[in-house]
C-alpha angles and dihedrals in degrees: 000000000000114000094009121137123242117275113268094239092047089050091052092050091048091047090055086058091052096259121134109205097166091121096042116121128180116253135191113249109248128197089242090060091052091047093050095046125093090204134013116198123197133193096222139033090237091057089048093051092044093053092043092050090050093045106033094163090060100035093116093067095051108093140159114269090218092048094122097044122102093041091306098310090107135237135221115230113219121226109250094203110143093007133114128283088255091059090048089052092050090049091047090052092051091047090051091049092047092049091051090050091051092046090058091053102043 
């Protein structure tokens, strides 16, 4: 949803972590973004494959955000869009765990 603001519940959860996403707007991923990035993290394997297929020269830097979850076997993180606050909280928890796992490896 290009140009859309962050979901209210997601903004509240981010704010509780000290993040201000008031100015955040959704953007369409462009090949130039993939090219410029050192690492592209996706929530699902299908997103990962789609980006890799569209950017074959950069496919090695497109990885699953939950790659280090489940004792390193990886985990997809479902999009909570349109779901309940509880689902957003679960997703937030997984995103936090995944970010911590990546932080330890970068």
